[in-house]
Rosetta silent file (secondary structure, phi, psi, omega in degrees, C-alpha in Angstrom):
SEQUENCE: MHIIKKLGAVVCVALVLGLLISSAALAAEEEKVGGIDPQKVLFQHPKYEQTLKQIRSIADQKQNEAKAAIDKETDNNKKAEIFQNMRKAIAEEEQKLMQPLFKDIDLAVRTVATAKKVTVVVDKTALFYGGIDITDDVVQELKKKSASGG
SCORE:     score description
SCORE:     0.000 S_00000001
   1 L     0.000  -40.007  178.982    0.000    0.000    0.000 S_00000001
   2 H   -62.507  -36.656 -179.581    2.879    2.395    0.824 S_00000001
   3 H   -64.833  -40.092  179.808    4.406    1.793   -2.598 S_00000001
   4 H   -66.220  -41.622  178.567    1.125    2.756   -4.310 S_00000001
   5 H   -64.045  -44.094  179.193    0.865    5.964   -2.232 S_00000001
   6 H   -64.770  -41.573  178.600    4.485    6.864   -2.989 S_00000001
   7 H   -63.229  -41.376  177.709    3.990    6.061   -6.648 S_00000001
   8 H   -62.454  -40.155  178.787    0.852    8.210   -6.677 S_00000001
   9 H   -66.800  -40.577  179.027    2.750   11.094   -5.073 S_00000001
  10 H   -64.342  -43.220  178.597    5.571   10.775   -7.597 S_00000001
  11 H   -62.851  -41.649  179.638    3.077   10.771  -10.487 S_00000001
  12 H   -62.756  -45.631  178.125    1.336   13.818   -9.004 S_00000001
  13 H   -61.808  -41.910  179.488    4.647   15.713   -8.650 S_00000001
  14 H   -62.991  -40.024  178.036    5.591   14.742  -12.200 S_00000001
  15 H   -64.459  -43.963  179.620    2.252   16.057  -13.508 S_00000001
  16 H   -62.575  -46.272  178.241    2.660   19.342  -11.649 S_00000001
  17 H   -60.797  -42.102  177.905    6.221   19.753  -12.961 S_00000001
  18 H   -60.188  -43.051  177.865    5.019   18.938  -16.466 S_00000001
  19 H   -64.210  -42.536  179.113    2.309   21.584  -16.223 S_00000001
  20 H   -62.704  -43.718 -179.288    4.781   24.158  -14.901 S_00000001
  21 H   -65.505  -43.208 -179.533    7.263   23.440  -17.672 S_00000001
  22 H   -68.732  -36.324  178.445    4.606   23.587  -20.399 S_00000001
  23 H   -70.915  -33.263  175.902    3.119   26.809  -19.014 S_00000001
  24 H   -66.464  -38.666  178.107    6.626   28.320  -18.832 S_00000001
  25 H   -65.235  -41.303  177.408    7.185   27.327  -22.449 S_00000001
  26 H   -63.752  -41.934  179.152    3.884   28.948  -23.446 S_00000001
  27 H   -62.971  -40.083  179.742    4.802   32.104  -21.537 S_00000001
  28 H   -64.472  -36.444  178.314    8.186   32.182  -23.256 S_00000001
  29 H   -66.277  -29.074 -177.183    6.500   31.937  -26.648 S_00000001
  30 H   -84.818  -11.982 -179.691    4.336   34.933  -25.786 S_00000001
  31 L   -63.740  135.113  175.971    7.280   37.135  -24.779 S_00000001
  32 L  -126.562  118.281 -172.885    7.849   40.039  -27.131 S_00000001
  33 E   -98.578  133.385  175.376   11.170   41.809  -26.644 S_00000001
  34 E  -118.104  150.840  177.325   11.738   45.461  -27.380 S_00000001
  35 E  -124.282  147.881  175.485   14.992   47.340  -27.366 S_00000001
  36 E  -133.207  156.849  171.810   15.757   51.004  -26.797 S_00000001
  37 L   -99.404   96.292 -173.472   18.800   53.216  -27.064 S_00000001
  38 H   -59.883  -34.209 -179.628   18.617   54.830  -23.599 S_00000001
  39 H   -66.876  -44.468  178.948   21.190   57.497  -24.437 S_00000001
  40 H   -62.311  -41.948  179.144   19.284   58.610  -27.550 S_00000001
  41 H   -61.439  -47.055 -179.575   16.033   58.684  -25.584 S_00000001
  42 H   -62.905  -46.881 -177.657   17.593   60.802  -22.832 S_00000001
  43 H   -64.264  -26.024 -179.631   19.333   63.182  -25.246 S_00000001
  44 L   -98.245    4.613  174.913   16.080   63.726  -27.145 S_00000001
  45 L   -60.827  132.728 -177.653   13.961   64.272  -24.026 S_00000001
  46 L   -56.252  -25.113 -178.251   12.321   67.677  -24.528 S_00000001
  47 L  -102.416    5.865 -175.174   13.641   68.925  -21.170 S_00000001
  48 H   -63.218  -50.628 -176.881   17.164   67.490  -21.449 S_00000001
  49 H   -61.418  -43.576  179.207   18.961   70.622  -22.697 S_00000001
  50 H   -62.115  -43.193  179.363   17.259   72.854  -20.129 S_00000001
  51 H   -65.284  -41.294  178.776   18.141   70.414  -17.331 S_00000001
  52 H   -60.780  -40.694  177.743   21.724   70.171  -18.557 S_00000001
  53 H   -62.875  -41.418  178.392   22.020   73.989  -18.428 S_00000001
  54 H   -62.391  -43.863 -179.934   20.717   73.980  -14.844 S_00000001
  55 H   -62.153  -44.202  179.651   23.236   71.309  -13.871 S_00000001
  56 H   -62.621  -41.362  179.930   26.090   73.251  -15.481 S_00000001
  57 H   -62.676  -45.899  179.072   25.040   76.438  -13.724 S_00000001
  58 H   -64.957  -41.342  179.427   24.903   74.722  -10.332 S_00000001
  59 H   -61.932  -44.207  178.667   28.230   72.982  -10.996 S_00000001
  60 H   -60.640  -44.850 -179.374   29.886   76.291  -11.911 S_00000001
  61 H   -61.792  -47.190 -177.862   28.510   77.938   -8.775 S_00000001
  62 H   -68.166  -34.436  177.300   29.635   75.096   -6.497 S_00000001
  63 H   -66.491  -41.196  178.043   33.066   74.958   -8.158 S_00000001
  64 H   -63.956  -42.050  177.953   33.527   78.713   -7.613 S_00000001
  65 H   -62.885  -43.458 -179.352   32.485   78.369   -3.968 S_00000001
  66 H   -65.821  -40.876  179.932   34.859   75.439   -3.494 S_00000001
  67 H   -61.209  -44.002  179.328   37.724   77.265   -5.217 S_00000001
  68 H   -62.627  -41.631 -179.868   37.266   80.259   -2.928 S_00000001
  69 H   -69.133  -38.566  179.531   37.208   77.991    0.143 S_00000001
  70 H   -67.101  -39.983  179.526   40.236   76.008   -1.067 S_00000001
  71 H   -62.228  -31.320 -179.971   42.209   79.209   -1.762 S_00000001
  72 H   -81.195  -19.915 -174.265   41.656   80.318    1.849 S_00000001
  73 L   -88.754  142.477  178.106   42.644   76.924    3.266 S_00000001
  74 L  -105.798  -25.762 -178.766   46.236   75.944    4.000 S_00000001
  75 L   -78.688  119.725 -177.929   45.702   72.339    5.117 S_00000001
  76 H   -63.126  -33.300  177.584   45.861   70.011    2.103 S_00000001
  77 H   -65.112  -40.402  178.618   43.587   67.453    3.775 S_00000001
  78 H   -69.509  -35.586  175.337   40.927   70.096    4.286 S_00000001
  79 H   -60.673  -44.484  179.085   41.368   71.256    0.684 S_00000001
  80 H   -63.857  -38.843  179.129   40.776   67.681   -0.482 S_00000001
  81 H   -65.146  -42.606  177.405   37.726   67.425    1.779 S_00000001
  82 H   -60.198  -44.736 -179.688   36.276   70.658    0.351 S_00000001
  83 H   -62.029  -46.793  179.942   36.850   69.341   -3.159 S_00000001
  84 H   -62.879  -40.924  178.214   35.201   65.984   -2.387 S_00000001
  85 H   -63.644  -37.657  178.099   32.226   67.703   -0.739 S_00000001
  86 H   -63.931  -46.396  179.846   31.838   69.920   -3.794 S_00000001
  87 H   -61.856  -40.753  179.153   31.848   66.898   -6.127 S_00000001
  88 H   -63.975  -43.812 -179.599   29.310   65.114   -3.918 S_00000001
  89 H   -63.507  -40.496  178.139   27.021   68.172   -3.849 S_00000001
  90 H   -64.517  -44.160  179.756   27.150   68.488   -7.647 S_00000001
  91 H   -61.947  -40.341  178.609   26.342   64.780   -8.065 S_00000001
  92 H   -65.127  -42.656  178.494   23.382   65.083   -5.685 S_00000001
  93 H   -64.143  -42.439  178.902   22.018   68.114   -7.555 S_00000001
  94 H   -60.029  -46.429  179.014   22.452   66.336  -10.887 S_00000001
  95 H   -58.489  -45.130 -177.932   20.571   63.298   -9.569 S_00000001
  96 H   -63.656  -41.173 -178.043   17.774   65.498   -8.232 S_00000001
  97 H   -75.987  -31.554 -178.653   17.400   67.394  -11.521 S_00000001
  98 H   -81.884  -23.366 -175.434   17.625   64.301  -13.760 S_00000001
  99 H   -53.828  -44.302  178.451   15.170   62.196  -11.735 S_00000001
 100 H   -62.231  -33.507  177.834   12.027   63.720  -13.332 S_00000001
 101 H   -67.341  -43.054  178.417   13.450   62.994  -16.797 S_00000001
 102 H   -63.070  -37.050  178.338   14.135   59.368  -15.862 S_00000001
 103 H   -65.230  -44.262  177.295   10.579   59.121  -14.524 S_00000001
 104 H   -59.496  -44.165 -178.698    9.203   60.518  -17.810 S_00000001
 105 H   -64.015  -44.527  179.076   11.307   58.051  -19.803 S_00000001
 106 H   -58.395  -45.296  179.886   10.170   55.118  -17.675 S_00000001
 107 H   -64.669  -41.674  179.459    6.532   56.081  -18.204 S_00000001
 108 H   -64.992  -40.718  177.964    7.040   56.546  -21.956 S_00000001
 109 H   -62.087  -45.580 -179.801    8.762   53.149  -22.251 S_00000001
 110 H   -63.587  -41.271 -179.821    5.893   51.494  -20.360 S_00000001
 111 H   -63.122  -48.605 -179.648    3.279   53.284  -22.493 S_00000001
 112 H   -65.393  -44.143 -179.389    4.916   52.306  -25.785 S_00000001
 113 H   -60.320  -43.169  179.046    5.611   48.754  -24.615 S_00000001
 114 H   -64.035  -45.235 -179.110    1.989   48.294  -23.586 S_00000001
 115 H   -63.140  -34.967 -177.939    0.690   49.730  -26.860 S_00000001
 116 L   -94.488    3.865 -178.558    2.994   47.466  -28.894 S_00000001
 117 L    57.675   37.928  175.803    2.371   44.469  -26.623 S_00000001
 118 L   -89.108  128.632 -176.834    6.071   44.286  -25.768 S_00000001
 119 L   -98.082  -19.896 -179.715    6.601   42.326  -22.560 S_00000001
 120 E  -136.550  132.118  176.536   10.340   42.909  -22.075 S_00000001
 121 E  -125.043  127.721 -179.935   12.351   46.051  -22.863 S_00000001
 122 E  -131.347  166.196  171.866   16.141   46.058  -22.722 S_00000001
 123 E   -60.090  128.296 -172.477   18.999   48.253  -23.849 S_00000001
 124 H   -64.702  -17.509  175.252   19.161   47.465  -27.544 S_00000001
 125 H   -69.718  -16.639  178.170   22.901   46.819  -27.309 S_00000001
 126 H   -84.733   -9.760  179.882   21.951   43.733  -25.264 S_00000001
 127 L   -88.415  114.105  177.913   19.913   42.348  -28.184 S_00000001
 128 L   -82.286  -39.264 -178.287   22.052   40.065  -30.276 S_00000001
 129 L  -153.193  142.841  175.643   19.233   39.006  -32.575 S_00000001
 130 L    83.544 -169.405 -178.168   15.521   39.679  -32.814 S_00000001
 131 L    76.848  168.280  178.201   13.365   42.032  -30.846 S_00000001
 132 E  -122.298  141.904  179.585   11.984   45.339  -32.070 S_00000001
 133 E   -84.941  117.689 -179.700   13.557   48.752  -31.653 S_00000001
 134 L  -110.005   14.748 -177.208   11.086   51.068  -29.922 S_00000001
 135 H   -54.195  -53.617 -176.500   13.514   53.961  -29.370 S_00000001
 136 H   -64.940  -33.384  177.384   11.851   56.375  -31.800 S_00000001
 137 H   -65.963  -38.795  178.856    8.396   55.480  -30.474 S_00000001
 138 H   -66.862  -42.555  178.098    9.541   56.280  -26.933 S_00000001
 139 H   -60.856  -44.474  178.887   11.014   59.620  -28.086 S_00000001
 140 H   -62.550  -39.132  178.140    7.728   60.474  -29.835 S_00000001
 141 H   -63.464  -41.705  177.347    5.794   59.556  -26.677 S_00000001
 142 H   -61.683  -43.813 -179.325    8.028   61.886  -24.620 S_00000001
 143 H   -66.146  -38.693  179.280    7.489   64.715  -27.087 S_00000001
 144 H   -64.287  -44.155  179.666    3.738   64.093  -27.133 S_00000001
 145 H   -64.984  -39.766 -179.219    3.561   64.171  -23.308 S_00000001
 146 H   -66.537  -40.628 -179.558    5.693   67.315  -23.211 S_00000001
 147 H   -66.287  -31.867 -178.913    3.529   69.065  -25.819 S_00000001
 148 L   -88.568    4.314  176.924    0.383   68.221  -23.850 S_00000001
 149 L    85.579   11.900 -177.576    1.960   69.605  -20.680 S_00000001
 150 L   -90.832    0.000    0.000    2.518   66.167  -19.119 S_00000001
């Protein structure tokens, strides 16, 4: 009797595994891969140039402040600390200013992917073969959202 129960359990596990494998194969067949050129998308974001100007302005200001503080300082360790703090502050400002652009891009990628029934989107340099390039569609979506005030 124990052998029949064990055999029944083994058959049940085998059936479940078979179903999982076949459903995974079906899911894999349904995958549609899209690729984007993230750099092109970012550079063509309608607000990219304006954001870049803001970053440059802040960087120039922080560099001037750091230079003035470094010129007054005699201790080389403190000079290095001022310099590092300046670089950190610039990086934080850049991150803060770029974050809305990255959010816009993420939303545009999701919108285009959904419309084109793309289930996976990767950097197109990671695509060796196949997939569809949705870069220009994402750029158009960004421009459309920007024009509508979104």
